[in-house]
C-alpha positions in Angstrom: -115.8 -72.4 49.1 -114.5 -68.8 48.9 -115.4 -68.1 52.5 -113.7 -71.3 53.8 -110.6 -70.7 51.7 -110.3 -67.1 52.9 -110.6 -68.2 56.5 -107.9 -70.8 56.0 -105.7 -68.2 54.3 -106.0 -65.8 57.2 -105.1 -68.6 59.6 -102.1 -69.5 57.6 -101.1 -65.8 57.4 -101.3 -65.5 61.2 -99.1 -68.6 61.7 -96.5 -67.0 59.4 -96.8 -63.8 61.3 -96.0 -65.6 64.6 -93.1 -67.3 63.0 -91.8 -64.0 61.6 -92.0 -62.3 65.0 -89.9 -65.2 66.5 -87.3 -65.2 63.7 -86.7 -61.4 63.2 -85.0 -61.1 66.6 -82.4 -63.6 65.5 -81.6 -61.9 62.2 -80.4 -58.5 63.0 -79.6 -56.7 59.8 -81.6 -59.2 57.7 -85.1 -58.7 59.2 -86.6 -57.8 55.8 -86.1 -61.3 54.4 -88.2 -62.7 57.3 -91.2 -60.6 56.3 -90.6 -61.1 52.6 -90.8 -64.8 53.2 -93.8 -64.5 55.5 -95.7 -62.5 53.0 -94.8 -64.9 50.2 -95.8 -67.9 52.3 -99.2 -66.3 53.2 -100.1 -66.0 49.6 -98.3 -68.9 48.0 -99.3 -71.7 50.4 -103.1 -71.1 50.1 -102.8 -70.6 46.4 -100.9 -73.9 46.0 -103.5 -75.8 48.1 -106.3 -74.4 45.9 -104.4 -75.0 42.6 -103.5 -78.6 43.7 -107.2 -79.3 44.4 -108.2 -78.0 41.0 -105.5 -79.8 39.0 -106.0 -83.0 41.1 -109.7 -83.3 40.3 -110.4 -85.2 37.1 -113.7 -85.2 35.3 -115.1 -88.7 35.4 -117.3 -90.3 32.8 -120.9 -91.2 33.5 -121.2 -94.1 36.0 -122.3 -97.4 34.6 -125.0 -97.6 37.3 -126.6 -94.3 36.1 -130.4 -94.7 36.0 -131.6 -96.2 32.7 -133.7 -94.4 30.1 -137.3 -93.6 31.1 -136.6 -94.4 34.8 -136.9 -91.6 37.4 -133.8 -89.5 37.6 -133.2 -87.9 41.0 -130.4 -85.9 42.5 -129.8 -85.3 46.2 -127.9 -82.1 47.1 -126.8 -80.8 50.4 -128.2 -77.5 51.6 -125.9 -74.6 51.4 -123.6 -74.1 54.4 -123.5 -70.7 56.1 -120.0 -70.1 54.7 -120.9 -71.1 51.2 -123.9 -68.8 51.1 -121.5 -65.9 51.8 -119.3 -66.6 48.8 -121.0 -64.1 46.5 -121.0 -61.3 49.0 -117.3 -61.9 49.9 -116.2 -62.0 46.2 -118.0 -58.7 45.6 -116.4 -57.2 48.7 -113.0 -58.5 47.7 -113.3 -56.9 44.3 -114.5 -53.6 45.8 -111.6 -53.4 48.4 -109.0 -54.2 45.8 -110.5 -51.5 43.5 -110.4 -48.9 46.3 -106.8 -49.7 47.1 -105.8 -49.6 43.4 -107.5 -46.3 42.9 -105.8 -44.9 46.1 -102.4 -46.1 44.7 -103.0 -44.4 41.4 -104.0 -41.2 43.1 -100.7 -41.4 45.1 -98.8 -42.0 41.9 -100.4 -38.9 40.3 -99.4 -36.8 43.4 -95.9 -38.2 43.2 -95.6 -37.2 39.5 -96.8 -33.7 40.3 -94.2 -33.3 43.0 -91.5 -34.9 40.8 -91.9 -32.1 38.2 -90.7 -29.5 40.7 -87.5 -31.4 41.8 -84.1 -30.2 40.4 -81.0 -32.2 39.5 -78.0 -31.6 41.7 -74.9 -33.0 43.5 -74.1 -33.9 47.1 -70.7 -35.2 48.1 -70.0 -36.1 44.5 -73.2 -38.1 44.0 -76.1 -37.2 41.7 -79.3 -36.4 43.7 -82.6 -34.7 43.2 -83.3 -31.5 45.3 -86.7 -30.7 46.5 -88.2 -28.0 48.8 -89.4 -30.3 51.6 -89.7 -33.9 50.2 -87.4 -36.6 51.4 -84.9 -37.8 52.2 -86.0 -40.9 50.2 -85.3 -43.3 47.4 -88.0 -43.2 44.8 -88.8 -45.2 41.6 -89.1 -48.8 40.5 -86.6 -48.7 37.6 -83.6 -46.5 37.9 -84.4 -45.4 41.4 -83.1 -41.9 42.5 -82.3 -40.3 45.8 -84.4 -37.1 46.6 -83.2 -34.7 49.4 -84.9 -31.7 51.0 -83.1 -28.3 50.8 -82.3 -28.2 54.5 -79.7 -31.0 54.0 -77.5 -28.5 52.1 -76.8 -26.7 55.5 -76.8 -29.8 57.7 -73.0 -30.1 58.0 -70.7 -32.8 56.5 -71.3 -35.5 59.1 -75.1 -35.3 58.9 -74.9 -35.1 55.1 -72.8 -38.3 55.1 -75.4 -40.1 57.3 -78.4 -39.0 55.2 -76.7 -39.9 52.0 -75.4 -43.2 53.4 -78.8 -44.2 54.6 -80.5 -43.6 51.3 -77.7 -45.3 49.4 -78.2 -48.4 51.6 -81.9 -48.4 50.7 -80.9 -48.1 47.0 -78.4 -51.0 47.1 -80.9 -53.2 48.9 -83.7 -52.4 46.4 -86.0 -51.6 49.4 -88.3 -49.5 47.2 -89.0 -52.5 45.0 -89.6 -54.7 48.0 -92.2 -52.3 49.4 -93.9 -52.1 46.0 -94.2 -55.9 45.8 -95.6 -56.1 49.4 -98.1 -53.4 48.5 -99.2 -55.3 45.4 -100.0 -58.3 47.6 -102.2 -56.0 49.8 -104.1 -54.8 46.7 -104.6 -58.4 45.6 -105.6 -59.8 49.0 -106.9 -56.8 51.0 -109.1 -58.9 53.2 -106.2 -60.7 54.9 -105.3 -58.9 58.2 -102.1 -60.9 58.5 -100.8 -59.3 55.3 -101.5 -55.8 56.6 -99.5 -56.6 59.8 -96.7 -58.2 57.8 -96.6 -55.1 55.5 -96.2 -52.9 58.6 -93.5 -55.1 60.0 -91.7 -55.1 56.7 -91.6 -51.3 56.6 -90.1 -51.3 60.1 -87.6 -54.1 59.2 -86.4 -52.2 56.1 -85.5 -49.2 58.3 -84.0 -51.1 61.1 -81.8 -53.1 58.7 -80.7 -49.9 57.0 -80.0 -48.2 60.4 -77.9 -51.2 61.4 -75.8 -51.0 58.3 -75.3 -47.3 58.6 -74.1 -47.7 62.2 -71.6 -50.4 61.2 -70.1 -47.8 58.9 -70.1 -44.9 61.4 -70.3 -46.6 64.9 -69.2 -43.4 66.6 -72.1 -41.3 65.3 -75.0 -43.0 67.2 -76.0 -39.8 69.0 -75.8 -37.7 65.9 -77.8 -40.3 63.9 -80.5 -40.4 66.6 -80.8 -36.6 66.5 -81.1 -36.8 62.7 -83.9 -39.4 63.0 -85.8 -37.0 65.4 -85.3 -34.1 62.9 -86.5 -36.1 60.0 -89.3 -38.0 61.9 -91.0 -34.7 62.9 -90.8 -33.2 59.4 -93.6 -33.3 56.9 -91.6 -34.6 54.0 -93.3 -38.0 53.5 -93.8 -38.9 49.9 -96.9 -40.6 48.5 -96.6 -43.9 46.7 -95.7 -47.5 47.3 -92.3 -47.6 45.6 -90.6 -45.4 48.2 -87.9 -46.1 50.9 -87.3 -43.1 53.1 -85.3 -42.0 56.1 -88.5 -40.0 56.8 -90.5 -43.0 57.8 -93.9 -43.0 59.7 -93.6 -41.3 63.1 -95.1 -44.4 64.7 -91.9 -46.3 63.9 -89.5 -43.6 65.2 -89.5 -44.8 68.9 -88.7 -48.4 67.9 -85.9 -47.2 65.7 -84.4 -45.1 68.4 -84.6 -48.0 70.9 -82.8 -50.3 68.4 -80.2 -47.6 67.8 -79.4 -47.3 71.5 -78.9 -51.1 71.9 -75.3 -51.6 70.7 -75.5 -55.4 70.7 -78.2 -57.9 70.1 -80.1 -58.9 73.3 -80.9 -62.5 72.3 -79.1 -65.2 74.3 -78.2 -68.5 72.7 -80.9 -70.5 74.5 -83.5 -67.9 73.8 -82.5 -67.8 70.2 -82.7 -71.6 69.9 -86.2 -71.6 71.4 -87.4 -68.8 69.1 -86.0 -70.7 66.1 -87.6 -73.9 67.2 -91.0 -72.1 67.6 -90.7 -70.5 64.2 -90.0 -73.9 62.6 -92.9 -75.5 64.4 -95.3 -72.7 63.4 -94.4 -72.8 59.7 -94.5 -76.6 59.8 -98.1 -76.4 61.2 -99.0 -74.0 58.4 -97.8 -76.5 55.8 -99.4 -79.5 57.4 -102.7 -77.9 58.4 -105.6 -79.6 56.5 -106.8 -78.0 53.3 -110.3 -76.6 52.5 -112.8 -79.0 51.2 -114.7 -77.6 48.2 -115.0 -77.8 44.5 -112.1 -79.5 42.9 -110.8 -81.0 46.1 -111.2 -84.5 47.6 -113.8 -84.6 50.3 -114.6 -87.2 52.9 -117.7 -88.8 51.4 -118.0 -91.6 53.9 -120.3 -89.8 56.4 -123.4 -89.7 54.3 -124.6 -90.8 50.8 -123.5 -88.5 48.0 -123.2 -88.8 44.2 -119.9 -90.7 43.5 -118.8 -91.0 39.8 -117.4 -94.3 38.6 -117.0 -96.1 35.2 -116.9 -99.7 36.5 -119.5 -100.5 39.2 -118.7 -102.8 42.2 -120.2 -106.3 42.3 -120.6 -108.4 45.4 -118.6 -111.7 45.4 -119.8 -113.7 48.5 -123.4 -114.7 47.7 -123.4 -117.8 49.9 -122.1 -115.9 52.9 -124.7 -113.2 52.4 -127.5 -115.8 52.2 -126.3 -117.4 55.4 -126.4 -114.0 57.1 -129.9 -113.3 55.8 -131.1 -116.6 57.3 -129.3 -115.9 60.6 -130.5 -112.3 61.0 -134.2 -112.8 59.8 -136.2 -111.8 63.0 -137.8 -115.1 64.2 -141.2 -113.6 65.0 -141.6 -112.1 61.6 -140.3 -115.2 59.8 -142.6 -117.5 61.8 -145.5 -115.2 60.9 -144.5 -115.3 57.2 -143.9 -111.6 57.1 -141.1 -110.3 54.8 -140.1 -107.2 53.1 -137.4 -105.3 51.1 -135.1 -102.7 52.6 -133.3 -100.4 50.2 -129.8 -99.9 51.7 -127.1 -97.4 50.9 -123.6 -99.0 51.0 -120.4 -97.0 51.3 -117.7 -99.2 49.7 -114.0 -98.2 50.0 -111.2 -98.6 47.4 -110.6 -102.2 48.5 -114.3 -103.3 48.1 -114.9 -103.3 51.9 -118.2 -101.9 53.2 -117.4 -99.0 55.6 -120.8 -97.6 56.2 -124.5 -98.4 55.5 -127.8 -96.6 55.9 -131.4 -97.3 55.2 -132.6 -95.4 52.1 -136.2 -96.8 52.0 -137.7 -98.8 54.9 -139.4 -102.2 54.5 -142.2 -100.9 56.8 -140.8 -103.1 59.7 -138.2 -101.6 62.0 -136.9 -105.1 62.9 -136.3 -106.0 59.2 -134.6 -102.6 58.6 -132.2 -103.3 61.6 -131.6 -106.9 60.3 -130.7 -105.5 56.8 -128.1 -103.1 58.4 -126.6 -106.1 60.2 -126.4 -108.0 57.0 -124.9 -105.2 55.0 -121.3 -105.4 56.5 -121.2 -109.0 55.4 -121.1 -108.0 51.8 -117.8 -108.1 50.0 -117.4 -106.3 46.7 -115.0 -105.9 43.8 -113.6 -102.3 43.9 -115.4 -99.6 41.8 -113.2 -98.0 39.2 -113.1 -94.5 37.8 -111.3 -95.1 34.6 -108.4 -97.3 35.8 -108.3 -96.1 39.5 -110.1 -97.7 42.4 -112.4 -95.2 44.1 -114.8 -95.2 47.1 -118.4 -95.1 46.1 -122.0 -95.0 47.5 -124.4 -97.5 45.9 -127.9 -98.7 46.6 -128.8 -102.3 47.0 -132.2 -103.9 48.0 -132.0 -106.5 50.7 -135.1 -108.8 50.8 -136.3 -111.0 53.6 -139.0 -113.6 52.6 -140.2 -117.0 53.8 -140.5 -120.0 51.5 -144.2 -119.4 51.0 -143.5 -115.7 50.5 -140.8 -116.7 48.0 -143.3 -118.9 46.1 -145.8 -116.0 46.1 -143.0 -113.7 44.9 -142.2 -116.1 42.1 -145.8 -116.2 41.0 -146.0 -112.4 41.1 -142.8 -112.2 39.2 -144.1 -114.7 36.5 -147.3 -112.7 36.3 -145.4 -109.5 35.9 -143.2 -111.0 33.3 -146.2 -112.2 31.3 -147.7 -108.7 31.5 -144.5 -107.2 30.4 -144.2 -109.6 27.5 -147.8 -108.8 26.5 -147.0 -105.1 26.6 -143.8 -105.6 24.5 -145.8 -107.7 22.0 -148.4 -105.0 21.7 -145.7 -102.3 21.3 -144.1 -104.4 18.6 -147.4 -104.7 16.7 -148.0 -100.9 17.1 -144.5 -100.2 15.9 -145.0 -102.5 13.0 -148.2 -100.8 12.0 -146.5 -97.4 12.4 -143.6 -98.5 10.3 -146.0 -99.7 7.6 -147.8 -96.3 7.7 -144.5 -94.5 7.5 -143.4 -96.6 4.5 -146.7 -95.9 2.9 -146.3 -92.1 3.5 -142.8 -92.3 2.1 -144.0 -94.1 -1.0 -146.6 -91.4 -1.4 -144.0 -88.7 -1.2 -145.1 -87.3 2.1 -143.0 -86.9 5.3 -144.6 -86.1 8.7 -142.9 -83.4 10.8 -143.1 -84.7 14.4 -141.0 -82.0 16.1 -143.9 -79.7 16.7 -145.6 -81.6 19.6 -145.2 -84.9 21.4 -146.5 -87.8 19.3 -146.0 -91.6 19.3 -142.7 -92.3 17.5 -141.9 -96.0 16.8 -138.4 -97.3 17.4 -136.8 -100.7 18.0 -133.7 -99.4 20.0 -134.4 -96.8 22.6 -132.1 -93.8 23.1 -129.8 -93.7 26.2 -128.3 -90.6 27.8 -124.5 -90.7 28.0 -123.5 -87.8 30.2 -124.9 -88.7 33.6 -122.2 -86.8 35.6 -122.8 -83.6 33.6 -126.6 -83.9 34.1 -126.1 -84.3 37.9 -123.9 -81.2 38.0 -126.5 -79.3 36.0 -129.3 -80.4 38.4 -127.2 -79.2 41.4 -126.5 -75.9 39.6 -130.1 -75.3 38.5 -131.9 -76.3 41.7 -133.6 -73.0 42.8 -131.7 -71.8 45.9 -134.8 -70.6 47.8 -136.5 -74.0 47.3 -133.4 -75.9 48.1 -132.7 -74.0 51.3 -136.3 -74.5 52.3 -136.1 -78.3 51.7 -138.7 -78.1 49.0 -138.4 -80.6 46.1 -140.6 -82.2 43.4 -140.7 -84.2 40.2 -141.4 -82.7 36.8 -142.3 -85.1 34.0 -140.6 -83.8 30.8 -141.1 -84.6 27.1 -137.8 -84.8 25.2 -137.7 -84.5 21.4 -134.4 -86.2 20.3 -133.2 -86.0 16.7 -131.4 -88.6 14.6 -128.0 -87.6 16.1 -129.2 -87.9 19.8 -129.3 -84.1 20.3 -132.2 -82.7 22.3 -134.1 -80.4 20.0 -137.1 -79.7 22.1 -138.5 -80.2 25.6 -141.7 -79.4 27.4 -143.4 -80.1 30.7 -146.0 -82.9 30.6 -146.8 -83.0 34.3 -145.8 -80.1 36.6 -144.0 -80.6 40.0 -146.4 -78.0 41.5 -143.6 -75.4 41.6 -143.0 -73.3 38.5 -139.4 -72.6 39.5 -138.7 -76.4 39.6 -140.4 -76.9 36.2 -138.3 -74.2 34.7 -135.1 -75.7 36.2 -136.1 -79.1 34.9 -136.4 -77.6 31.3 -133.0 -76.0 31.7 -131.5 -79.3 32.8 -133.2 -81.1 29.9 -131.2 -79.2 27.4 -128.0 -80.6 28.9 -128.8 -84.2 28.2 -127.0 -86.0 25.4 -128.4 -89.3 24.0 -127.4 -92.1 21.7 -129.7 -92.0 18.7 -132.9 -94.1 18.7 -133.0 -96.7 16.0 -135.9 -98.1 14.1 -134.4 -101.4 13.0 -131.0 -100.1 11.7 -132.0 -96.6 10.9 -131.6 -93.6 13.3 -134.9 -91.9 13.8 -136.2 -88.8 15.7 -138.3 -89.7 18.8 -140.3 -88.2 21.6 -139.7 -89.8 25.1 -140.7 -88.9 28.6 -138.3 -88.6 31.6 -139.1 -87.6 35.2 -136.6 -85.2 36.7 -136.7 -85.1 40.5 -135.1 -82.4 42.7 -134.8 -83.3 46.4 -132.6 -82.3 49.4 -131.2 -84.5 52.1 
């Protein structure tokens, strides 16, 4: 997400840059505020988008349709995008660049303090100033800013002294040193954004052009003298280090632009041209505001394209059974039906906030392409009640088996179902008898004053109410987080069968691998995920009891 957000921020900054270039020609004498607004917009707009996404995302409870206890638990995660894989490197580079700029600024501040110690208090034309050997003219300092002048100003003549002092007083009144400091702070915070560097350069030029303009309004008959003064100061070596400085002695690269602006006695922007520039600036800033945000953690994403984990607290239910049955009969491929061939297709459904099916895909084939295609034709016929996350309707992906069978096949299926039910009943009865014997043994052990510690290794532990895990969403996030990146990027997955020892409160107190996935890294990840589970306590009749249970944990990519 970091890489994508940085790219979007750079794009927004460039749009504000274009808008600033259009607007500054219309605001002679107030150019600085164009670039202050552009810099603020370049930082605030991306930050607001990111913050809105984070605050807008609410943690949802575990979905009611989470896999039940002792059934396979699987998570499907998308492979890392190229941008996402750069996040760690970019964050490290960001921190390094900011640190370099901060250290550079601190070194400049140390040099400034060293020079400041040699300056002397003095007066010029009735104003308090600081005199230096060759530093300035400039305004320095964040709080209680002062004017510093080089010694050559003493012999420059009254008119030149008035121009120099007037220029620096304009900087002081406009708080230009503080504006430059704030702009430099943005650069230290976001050094990777080229738009901010260009805006900082344009702000420095705007501060001087605005100041020159105000000085010339006070002394309009001294343009030639002021230009000569700019040449004198621009070729001197009196530049001061630091970011809280506004100086007549600006960078030599800006000198030509300032002299050209000085020679133009009136603005060169016609009314029609100004209107077009203003319109262009408004359009560019509007585009920056309306441009789509970055999809990532904490922001809503378009989930309709492919199946993803979608949290909900109330599952959707289909409400048009008779219509679905009619569609199944209609779409059943005649050749397969006449041959008595059927099958079950496991289908992904994407259901929007109104309960309408917007997308469908085959998750597990029936083994017959014609049946799979028929199932996809039947899927749009389904109508559902909306899924709810707390009290809000949400779009979700769910799985639903669609079965085609003939009457004879249905009879066979009924027989198989009855047989399976009888087998399950026998298993349940046997489990009940085993549990009863274990309970009797436990009571006998308790009567004899002995208690068996079962936490050391997996053993059979009787219970009448099984434990259920209650934090499906948290488990899913842990599986995504713990999936070994090398295996995920290579598309390698697997299933680890894990023993869980759950105490009387439902807390996992121990876990160990029963059957390996074949990859040690996946087994270790499964054990880390196992510690995240939270369960309801197992009950033996009405008493909470510690138990050992098995749970398969499956990692797979799309």
